[in-house]
N, C-alpha and C positions, 0 to 999 in steps of 0.2 A: 504494499499500499503505499501511498504517498502521504505524508503527515506534514501539514504545513509547507508544502512545496519541496520536501525531501523525501527521497525514495527510502523507505524503511523495510528491512526483512527480518524474519525471525521465526522461530518455532514456539508455539503457545499450545497449551492444552484447548481441546474443543470447547471447554465451559468458561474459559477465561472471558471475562466482560471487557468490551473496549475501554471503559474507565479504568479498569485496572491495568490493562496494557498501557495506556497513555500516561497513567499516574506513576506506576511501579517500575515499567521497563523503559519507558522514554523519559520520565521525571518531568513530564509536563502536568504540573501541579495546579494549573489555573482552572481545571476541569474538576469541580467539585463532587464529593459523594454526601448526599444530604440524607436520603431516605432508602434508597436501594429497592424502591418498588415504583419507581416511574413517576411520583406524584409531585415531587418537589420542583425538578427542572434545573438544579444546580449543576447537572451532569452534560447539558446540552452542548453537543457539538455539530459541525456540519459534515455529513458523508455525502459525497458527490453533490454539494450545493444545497442540501436539505437538512434541515435540523432533525436531529435524533437524539433520545436520552440514552446515553452510553452506559448507564447502570443497568439497562435491560437489552442492550445490543452486544452480541457476541463479538469478539475481536475478528474472528473468522469471517463474520458477515461483511467486514470491510476490507476483506483481501481483495486486492486489484482495485480499489477505489481511492478517492482523493479525501483525505480527512482534514478538516480545519479546526483547530482548537483556538480558544481566546488568544494563545500566545502568537497565532499565526495571522491575526488581523492587522497589526500594525506593519507599516512599510517604511523601512529605513528611518524607524524611530517616530515616525509620525502616526498617531493614532487613527484607527479606522473613524469615519464620520459618526457611526453609532457610538463608538467609545467616546469620542469627543463630545458627543450630545449628553451622554450619562454623566460626564464630568461637569459639564457647562451647566446642566439642570439639576444637579444634585440628585441624579436618580438612583442614589446608593446611600446607605449609611454603614452598617457593618462590613458590606461588600461580599458577603458569602454567596449571595444568589446572582450576584452582578454578572460574572461570566456566562452564566446561563441564560440570564435576561437578554444580554446583548446579543448572544448567538440567536436565541429565538427572535428577538427584534429584527434583526437583519433578515431572517428568513420570512418574517411576516411582510417585510417591505418588498423583498424580492417577488414574493407571490401576489401582493397586493398593490404595489406601486407606491410612489411618494406620496399620493394624496389619501392615504389609508386613513379612514375615520376613528375616532375614539371608541365608539362601540366596537369595531372590529379589533382594534388593538386590546381593548380590556378582554373581549372574548377569546381571542387567541392566546393571551398570556395568562389564562386560566390554569395551564399546566405548569405555571411557574410560581412558586410560593416565596413571598418577601415577609419577614416578621418584623421589619423594621419601619418601611416608610410609608405604609397606606396606600402606595402605587400611585398617588397622584403625580408626583415628580418622574416616576418611571414613565408613565403614559406621556407626559410632557417631552421627556427625553426622546421616546420613540417618535413622536412627531417631528422633533427638531432634527434627528437623525435621519429620518426619511427624507425630508426636504434636503438635506446636505448629501444624501446618497444619490438624489435625483434619479431614482428608480421607479 
């Protein structure tokens, strides 16, 4: 598989989860483990451009695919427009959910366009839990990021 633009190969057990492979084998610890049941969204990464919950995705399912983690979004030290929007709009507090929120938000914009409405953002973020912010600034950040993505 390619992870953040780098070709990665290795042997894993059939039952190894993608989140475990990313965190333990590749040391990409920006992808968080929150619930292990696919309910919190802290583990969201992109596989072939689509957001997936890596705590319920087997590493072997990503074989031959392109995986992008939160660490792979910035280019030459410049934050992705969605990352910058979360920073600018204080769409985070403790930061634990932030990587998954950002990855999900990018996928929402990629699928719905840069004019995505608030109701759609709120509905599609239902699979991501934040215990700190109350979501208002997260939704605001997604809108700002969407405009800057131009998607």
